[in-house]
Every structure is written in structure tokens, then in C-alpha cells.
N, C-alpha and C positions, 0 to 999 in steps of 0.2 A: 665715182658712185660705188664702185666695187667695194671700197674701203668702208662706206657707210653701211652698205647691205650687210657686210660681214659683221661689223659692229653691232647692227640691229639684230641679227640672228643670234650673235653670241649673248645679247641681253635677254632675248626671249628664251634662249635655252637655260640661262641662269634662273630666270624667273620661274620656268617649268620646274627646274631642278629643286628650288627653294619651296615651291608649292608641294611637291612630292614629299620632300622632307618633312615639311610641316605636317602633312596628313598622316605621314609614317609615325611621327611623333604622337600625334593625337591618338591614333590608332593604339600604338603600344601602350600609352598611359591608361587609355580606356581598359585594355585587356588586364594590365596591372592592378588597377583598382577592383575590377570585377573579381579577379582571383584573389586578391587580399580579402575582399568582403566574404567570399565563399569559403575560404581557409579559416578565417576568424570565427564565422558563424558555426562552422562544422565542429570546431574545437570547443566552443561554449554551449553547445546545445546540452541539454539535461533536463532534470525534473526537479521541481520544488516539492518538497513532502510536507502536507498538511494533515493535521489530526484535529478533526471537529474545528476547522477554521483557523487554528494556530499553526504558523509555520515552524516546522522542526529543523529545516535546512534544505540543501541541495544534494542531490546525487547525480552522478555522470550518467547512469543507466538505470532502468528500472530493475535490473538484475541485482544490483547491490542492495536495493532496498528489499526485495523478495528474499534474498539470501539472508539478510539481517533478520528478518521476521522468522524465518524457518529456524535459524540458529536459536533465537529466543525461545520459540515454541518447543524445539527439542530439549532445551535446558529446563523449561517449566514442565514438560512431560516427565522427566527424570526426577524434578524436584517435588511435584505434587503427586507422582505415581498415577497419573491419569494419561491414556493414550490420546484422549480427544480434547485437548485444552487448546485454545486460540487466542490471539490477542484480538481485542475489540475491534469492531469494524469503525468506520469514520475516517480511514485513511484515504488521502486523495494525492494522487501524483499528477502535477500540471506542468506541461512542457514550459521550459523557461531558460533564460541565459544563465549559465552557471560561472559564476566568479570563483568560488572557493568551494568545491564539492566535497562531501563527506566521504571518507574511504569506508570500507566495511565494518572495521572496528568502531570507528567512530559513529557510524550509524547505529550499531548495536548499543553503544553507551548511551546515545541520545534516547532511543526507544526504551532503554531500561530505566532511565532516569525521569521520565515523563508520567509515571504512574498511569498507564494505560489499563483499562479494565479488562480483566481476562474472562473469557467466555469458555463453556464446555458444551459438547453435544450431549446433553443430559435429557431429563424427562420430568414432566409436570404431573404430580399426582391430583386427579380431579374426583371429587365426590359431588354428586348431584349438579355437575356443571360448574362447581366452584372449585377454584384452584386452592389447594391446601399447601403445596409447597413443592420445591424442586429437589431432585437428586442429580448426581453426576452421570448417571447412565440409564438406559432403558432396561438393561438387564437387572440393574439395582431396584428400579421401580417395579418391575415384575415380581421380583423376589420379596419385595416389601409387601405388595397386595397379597401374594400367597400366604406370607407369615401372617399377616392380619386376618386373613379369612380363616387360616387354621386356629388362631387364637379365638376368634369369634365365631366359630362354626354354628353354635346353636342361636346367635342372636340374628334379628333381622338386619341384614347388611344393604344400605342403600347402594346405589349404583356407584361403583368405585372403578376407575380406570386410569391409565396412564397415557400421556401423549408426549411423542418425542419432540424436543424443542431445543434450541439454542438458548442457554441461559446464562446469566453472569455467575461465576464461580462463587462470588460473595454471597449470593441468595441460596446456594445449595445447603441441603442439611445432610448430615449423616444417617445412617440406617436407624439408629436407636432414637435420635431426636425426631425423625419423621414419623416412626411407629408411635412415639408418645404422642404426637400431634394427631394421628388417626385415632388413637384410644380416647383422647380428650374430646374429640369431635363426636363420638358415638355415645358417650356417658350421657 
């Protein structure tokens, strides 16, 4: 009987050992899978850049996109000689899985090639509540109104004012063109 008891004990010990080994292997596999999923998702998180619903690509961080926009605006400031020029609104950064993110230079090139509308912190010239046109700055608008009032000092001038607004650069007029528009309006 001693021999059978020893054999039974040995069998139970081996079964417990196998059960512990199986549970240890399952636990290690679960931890490995969870760790792998966490690492992969952390490495592939980023943003998809949209402009008016059109996908422009992916960036790893929003800082890459913001830096690219700043560089373009600085280049435009130097090119147009306006301090208050901006890329159009309509950009949207949506968190997404990134497979092939754009680096800084690629992002700048993509934004330059899309023909994005340019805006300027300008001013609208209003006469009797009607918008006559826009200029590239509030100072230019005030100077334009002063020049117009000096030219037409003896005429009855309607209510003429300027309102600061973000306007498309393509819709702005230079000083002479806007002055001509004002003169044509009062004839």
C-alpha cells in the first residue's frame, strides 16, 4: 500500500505542477499580448489632416502641422509684406492610426501645393451700412477714410466707417483702387 500511495501522491504532484505551468503560460501570453497592443497603438497614434473635408495626409503630432503652418505664414509675410496674413480656416486634425506620417518638410510641401486660400486681418469699408470693399489693414482703412474726407470736404458725405474683419486676401483692394471706388460711389 505504501507503494500505491507514493505513486498517487506523485501523480497528484505532477498534475498540480502541470496546472501551475499552464496557468503561468496563459498569464504570460496575456501579458505579452496586452503589452504588444499597447506598444503598437502608442507608436501608431497621430492625426489625419483634413482641409474642408479633403484628407491631406497624416502627421505624428499636432506640433508638426502647427509648425508647418507657421513656416508657411512666415514665408507669406515676407513675400506679400503683410504682417497679418494667415492660411485659410477649414483645417481639422482628427486622431487616427498613422501608417505613413508626413515629416515637417513634406507637410509644408503638401500645404503649399493645395491652393489654400489666404486671409488677412484687414478691414471692410462701409458706407450707409453697405460694404464697398476691403483693404489689408485697419490703419490703411482709416487712412483711406481720412484721405477721402479731405478730398470731399465740401460735399455732403454719407456715413463712412471701417470695420475690422478677417478677409480673403484675394478680395482686398489697394489704396488707389479703393479710393476710386469711394469717388465713384459719391458721384
